[in-house]
C-alpha positions as CSV (number, residue, x, y, z in Angstrom):
1,X,-94.3,-107.6,-94.6
2,X,-96.3,-104.4,-93.9
3,X,-98.2,-104.9,-97.2
4,X,-99.2,-108.5,-96.2
5,X,-100.7,-107.5,-92.9
6,X,-102.0,-104.2,-94.0
7,X,-100.7,-102.5,-90.8
8,X,-97.4,-101.7,-89.1
9,X,-96.1,-103.3,-85.9
10,X,-97.6,-101.9,-82.7
11,X,-100.9,-100.7,-84.3
12,X,-103.0,-103.1,-82.1
13,X,-101.4,-101.7,-79.0
14,X,-101.9,-98.2,-80.2
15,X,-105.6,-98.8,-80.9
16,X,-106.0,-100.4,-77.4
17,X,-104.3,-97.4,-75.8
18,X,-106.6,-95.1,-77.8
19,X,-109.7,-97.0,-76.6
20,X,-108.5,-96.8,-73.0
21,X,-108.0,-93.0,-73.3
22,X,-111.4,-92.6,-74.9
23,X,-113.1,-94.6,-72.1
24,X,-111.3,-92.7,-69.3
25,X,-113.4,-90.1,-67.5
26,X,-112.4,-86.5,-68.3
27,X,-111.9,-85.9,-64.5
28,X,-109.4,-88.8,-64.2
29,X,-106.2,-86.7,-64.6
30,X,-107.3,-83.7,-62.4
31,X,-108.7,-85.9,-59.7
32,X,-105.6,-88.0,-59.6
33,X,-103.5,-84.8,-59.3
34,X,-105.6,-83.5,-56.4
35,X,-105.4,-86.9,-54.6
36,X,-101.7,-87.1,-55.0
37,X,-101.3,-83.5,-53.8
38,X,-103.2,-84.4,-50.6
39,X,-101.0,-87.4,-50.1
40,X,-97.8,-85.4,-50.4
41,X,-99.1,-83.1,-47.6
42,X,-100.0,-86.1,-45.4
43,X,-97.9,-86.1,-42.3
44,X,-95.4,-88.9,-42.5
45,X,-94.8,-91.0,-39.3
46,X,-91.3,-90.9,-38.2
47,X,-90.4,-93.3,-35.3
48,X,-89.1,-91.4,-32.2
49,X,-86.6,-93.1,-29.9
50,X,-88.2,-92.7,-26.5
51,X,-86.5,-93.8,-23.3
52,X,-88.0,-96.5,-21.1
53,X,-89.8,-94.9,-18.1
54,X,-92.4,-97.4,-16.9
55,X,-90.9,-98.8,-13.7
56,X,-93.9,-100.8,-12.7
57,X,-94.7,-102.4,-16.0
58,X,-91.9,-104.9,-16.5
59,X,-89.7,-104.3,-13.5
60,X,-86.2,-102.8,-13.4
61,X,-84.3,-105.5,-11.5
62,X,-83.6,-107.7,-14.5
63,X,-84.8,-105.7,-17.4
64,X,-84.2,-107.3,-20.7
65,X,-84.9,-106.4,-24.3
66,X,-88.2,-108.0,-25.3
67,X,-86.8,-109.0,-28.6
68,X,-83.1,-110.1,-28.2
69,X,-83.3,-110.7,-24.4
70,X,-80.1,-108.6,-23.9
71,X,-79.7,-106.8,-20.6
72,X,-80.9,-103.2,-20.7
73,X,-81.5,-100.5,-18.1
74,X,-83.0,-97.0,-17.9
75,X,-80.4,-94.3,-18.0
76,X,-80.6,-93.7,-14.2
77,X,-79.8,-97.4,-13.6
78,X,-77.1,-98.0,-16.1
79,X,-74.4,-100.5,-15.0
80,X,-71.7,-102.4,-16.9
81,X,-72.9,-104.9,-19.5
82,X,-76.3,-103.2,-20.0
83,X,-77.5,-101.1,-22.9
84,X,-79.8,-98.2,-22.7
85,X,-83.5,-99.2,-22.6
86,X,-86.1,-97.5,-24.9
87,X,-89.8,-98.0,-25.4
88,X,-91.0,-99.8,-28.5
89,X,-94.4,-100.5,-30.0
90,X,-95.2,-104.1,-31.1
91,X,-97.8,-102.7,-33.4
92,X,-96.8,-99.2,-34.7
93,X,-99.0,-96.3,-33.9
94,X,-99.3,-95.5,-37.7
95,X,-100.9,-98.9,-38.1
96,X,-103.4,-98.4,-35.3
97,X,-101.3,-99.6,-32.4
98,X,-102.2,-98.2,-29.0
99,X,-99.4,-96.0,-27.7
100,X,-100.2,-96.6,-24.0
101,X,-101.3,-100.2,-23.9
102,X,-99.4,-102.5,-21.6
103,X,-99.0,-105.2,-24.3
104,X,-98.1,-102.9,-27.1
105,X,-95.5,-100.7,-25.3
106,X,-92.5,-102.8,-24.4
107,X,-88.9,-102.3,-23.3
108,X,-86.1,-103.0,-25.8
109,X,-82.5,-102.1,-26.6
110,X,-81.8,-99.2,-29.0
111,X,-80.3,-101.6,-31.6
112,X,-83.5,-103.7,-31.9
113,X,-85.6,-100.5,-31.9
114,X,-83.7,-99.1,-34.7
115,X,-83.8,-102.2,-36.9
116,X,-87.5,-102.9,-36.3
117,X,-88.5,-99.3,-37.0
118,X,-92.2,-98.8,-37.8
119,X,-92.9,-102.3,-38.8
120,X,-95.2,-104.9,-37.3
121,X,-93.3,-107.4,-35.2
122,X,-94.3,-110.2,-37.6
123,X,-93.0,-108.3,-40.6
124,X,-89.6,-107.8,-38.9
125,X,-89.2,-111.3,-37.5
126,X,-91.1,-114.5,-38.1
127,X,-89.2,-116.6,-35.5
128,X,-90.8,-115.0,-32.5
129,X,-91.6,-117.2,-29.5
130,X,-95.1,-118.1,-28.2
131,X,-95.0,-115.5,-25.5
132,X,-94.2,-112.7,-27.8
133,X,-96.7,-113.9,-30.4
134,X,-99.4,-113.9,-27.8
135,X,-98.4,-110.4,-26.7
136,X,-98.7,-109.3,-30.4
137,X,-102.3,-110.7,-30.6
138,X,-103.3,-108.9,-27.4
139,X,-101.8,-105.7,-28.8
140,X,-103.8,-106.1,-32.0
141,X,-106.9,-106.8,-30.0
142,X,-106.6,-103.4,-28.3
143,X,-105.5,-101.6,-31.5
144,X,-107.7,-100.0,-34.2
145,X,-109.4,-102.6,-36.3
146,X,-111.9,-102.5,-39.2
147,X,-115.5,-103.7,-39.1
148,X,-116.3,-107.4,-38.7
149,X,-119.0,-108.6,-41.2
150,X,-122.3,-109.4,-39.4
151,X,-122.2,-112.9,-41.1
152,X,-119.7,-113.8,-38.3
153,X,-122.9,-114.2,-36.2
154,X,-121.3,-115.0,-32.8
155,X,-118.5,-113.7,-30.6
156,X,-116.4,-116.7,-31.5
157,X,-117.1,-116.2,-35.2
158,X,-116.0,-112.5,-35.0
159,X,-112.9,-113.4,-33.1
160,X,-112.0,-115.9,-35.8
161,X,-112.4,-113.3,-38.5
162,X,-110.1,-110.9,-36.7
163,X,-107.5,-113.6,-35.9
164,X,-107.4,-114.6,-39.6
165,X,-106.5,-111.1,-40.5
166,X,-103.9,-110.9,-37.7
167,X,-102.0,-113.9,-39.2
168,X,-100.5,-111.3,-41.6
169,X,-98.3,-108.3,-40.7
170,X,-100.3,-105.1,-40.0
171,X,-99.6,-102.3,-42.5
172,X,-101.0,-98.9,-43.4
173,X,-102.8,-97.9,-46.5
174,X,-104.5,-94.6,-47.5
175,X,-107.5,-94.3,-49.8
176,X,-111.0,-93.2,-50.6
177,X,-113.5,-93.5,-53.4
178,X,-115.0,-90.5,-55.2
179,X,-117.8,-90.0,-57.8
180,X,-115.3,-90.6,-60.6
181,X,-112.6,-93.0,-59.2
182,X,-111.2,-94.6,-56.1
183,X,-107.6,-94.7,-54.9
184,X,-105.4,-96.9,-52.8
185,X,-102.0,-95.6,-51.8
186,X,-99.1,-96.3,-49.5
187,X,-95.5,-95.2,-49.0
188,X,-93.4,-96.9,-51.6
189,X,-91.9,-100.2,-50.3
190,X,-94.0,-100.3,-47.2
191,X,-96.2,-103.3,-48.0
192,X,-95.2,-106.5,-46.2
193,X,-92.7,-108.4,-48.3
194,X,-94.8,-111.6,-48.2
195,X,-97.9,-109.8,-49.6
196,X,-96.9,-106.8,-51.6
197,X,-96.5,-108.2,-55.1
198,X,-99.6,-110.4,-54.8
199,X,-101.8,-107.5,-53.7
200,X,-100.7,-105.3,-56.5
201,X,-101.1,-108.1,-59.1
202,X,-104.7,-108.7,-57.9
203,X,-105.4,-105.0,-57.9
204,X,-104.5,-104.7,-61.6
205,X,-105.8,-108.0,-62.9
206,X,-109.0,-108.4,-60.9
207,X,-110.1,-104.8,-60.1
208,X,-108.9,-102.9,-63.1
209,X,-106.5,-100.7,-61.1
210,X,-104.0,-98.4,-62.9
211,X,-100.7,-97.5,-61.4
212,X,-100.5,-93.7,-61.2
213,X,-97.6,-93.4,-58.8
214,X,-96.1,-89.9,-59.1
215,X,-92.6,-90.7,-57.8
216,X,-90.6,-93.1,-55.7
217,X,-92.1,-91.9,-52.5
218,X,-95.7,-92.9,-53.0
219,X,-97.3,-95.9,-54.7
220,X,-100.8,-95.0,-55.9
221,X,-103.4,-97.0,-57.7
222,X,-106.5,-95.6,-59.3
223,X,-109.6,-97.9,-59.6
224,X,-113.1,-97.7,-61.1
225,X,-115.4,-96.7,-58.3
226,X,-117.5,-99.8,-58.9
227,X,-114.7,-102.1,-57.9
228,X,-113.1,-100.0,-55.2
229,X,-114.9,-101.3,-52.2
230,X,-114.1,-104.9,-53.0
231,X,-110.5,-104.0,-53.6
232,X,-110.4,-102.1,-50.3
233,X,-111.8,-105.1,-48.5
234,X,-109.1,-107.3,-50.0
235,X,-106.6,-105.0,-48.2
236,X,-108.5,-105.0,-45.0
237,X,-108.6,-108.8,-44.9
238,X,-104.9,-108.8,-45.5
239,X,-104.6,-106.8,-42.2
240,X,-104.2,-103.3,-43.6
241,X,-105.3,-100.3,-41.6
242,X,-107.1,-98.4,-44.4
243,X,-107.1,-94.7,-43.5
244,X,-109.6,-92.4,-45.2
245,X,-108.2,-89.5,-47.2
246,X,-110.4,-86.5,-47.5
247,X,-109.9,-83.8,-50.1
248,X,-109.8,-80.1,-49.2
249,X,-113.3,-78.5,-49.1
250,X,-112.8,-76.6,-52.3
251,X,-111.8,-79.8,-54.2
252,X,-114.5,-81.9,-52.4
253,X,-117.1,-79.8,-54.1
254,X,-115.8,-80.7,-57.5
255,X,-114.9,-84.3,-56.6
256,X,-117.4,-85.5,-54.0
257,X,-116.9,-88.8,-52.2
258,X,-119.0,-91.7,-53.5
259,X,-121.4,-93.0,-50.9
260,X,-123.7,-95.5,-52.7
261,X,-127.1,-96.1,-51.1
262,X,-126.5,-99.8,-51.1
263,X,-123.6,-102.2,-51.6
264,X,-123.7,-106.0,-52.0
265,X,-122.0,-106.4,-48.6
266,X,-123.2,-104.1,-45.8
267,X,-119.8,-104.0,-44.1
268,X,-118.2,-102.4,-47.2
269,X,-120.1,-99.3,-46.4
270,X,-118.4,-99.1,-43.0
271,X,-114.8,-99.6,-44.3
272,X,-113.5,-96.4,-42.9
273,X,-114.6,-97.0,-39.3
274,X,-111.9,-98.3,-37.0
275,X,-112.5,-99.4,-33.4
276,X,-111.0,-101.9,-30.9
277,X,-111.7,-105.6,-31.5
278,X,-114.0,-105.8,-28.4
279,X,-116.3,-103.2,-29.9
280,X,-116.7,-105.0,-33.2
281,X,-117.2,-108.4,-31.5
282,X,-120.0,-106.8,-29.4
283,X,-121.4,-105.2,-32.5
284,X,-121.9,-108.6,-34.1
285,X,-123.4,-110.2,-30.9
286,X,-125.8,-107.2,-30.3
287,X,-127.0,-107.3,-34.0
288,X,-128.0,-111.0,-33.8
289,X,-129.6,-110.6,-30.4
290,X,-131.8,-107.9,-31.9
291,X,-132.6,-110.1,-34.9
292,X,-133.6,-113.0,-32.6
293,X,-135.8,-110.6,-30.5
294,X,-137.4,-109.3,-33.7
295,X,-138.2,-112.8,-34.9
296,X,-139.6,-113.8,-31.6
297,X,-141.8,-110.7,-31.5
298,X,-143.0,-111.4,-35.1
299,X,-143.9,-115.0,-34.2
300,X,-145.8,-113.8,-31.1
301,X,-147.8,-111.3,-33.2
302,X,-148.8,-114.0,-35.6
303,X,-149.9,-116.3,-32.8
304,X,-152.1,-113.6,-31.4
């Protein structure tokens, strides 16, 4: 059989692999190693069980777990039939949630707090009532959010863009793009169950990402720098909080960040800026007001 084909099985695959290796930038391996080393030194968020202390926020007379509605109480007010109350975040701090906001910090029982852990409420439970769903949206409104494209044009348009993102669970991703390659990474298994497989499939098939995960702790994808911003925006629109990873100064000299002069979409250049929703909505409104004033001034100058 080998004589008929003139080649042995697997040779096409081997040639393809050889071509891939030839096309790979010589800095691919060292840059990947440096990026992964920075990831391993990144502080991991570990949920801390904090007791409930805010007497004025939700009242203490009939305090109930915000999730299971069971009776709870602060340690000083414990009575029969009540479980200890602790403070929980609807949107985790690691995903941009405000740690002091009224809508984000809620009383719950220690059992629900332990099971929910550092997940968005929507990732933990989909059968939440309208009141809790509205609280989650208010919490996201006050949380850190990524830029809204100026094409939203109005306050209502900007709000629609944000709410579309918020339909999905909020999650945390780390990344950056350098002169050679870009990276997107997250703790293994931390992507929302409804989105994880789809996002990784698109990364590889559409954006040319390569899985360079070093172990079972981190999932890491390396991308061509030209496709990185579009891939990063895919994650942002899926409601990721994309956190910028900077290399140590000595490594940043060898592997500088890639900051292109222009991108097809202006908001791609502001991917790393995170602010509350109100600020981004005002940013859109203010931009189009300036544009309207500029056009009005231009018309007045022509008429003169």
